[in-house]
C-alpha positions, 0 to 999 in steps of 0.5 A: 230120847236124851238127846230130843229132851236137851233138845227141846230144853236148848231151844226153850232156853234160846227163846227166853233168852230173846224174849229177855233181850227184848224185854230189856232193849224196850225197858231201856228205851222207855226210861230214856224217852222218859228221861227225856221228857222230864228234861223238857218238863223240868227246864226253867229259863233264867232271865240273867242268863239270857240277858248276856 
């Protein structure tokens, strides 16, 4: 009986770890894409640098 309970707890912990890993991966990808979008929006050309 104890082995069965430990096995179920282990499975739940493994599933939770996978879900957490996916969550953090998606979060990191979204942050990276948001940072790239902000770089493009905040870009200001400088005519003094382009004249050279």
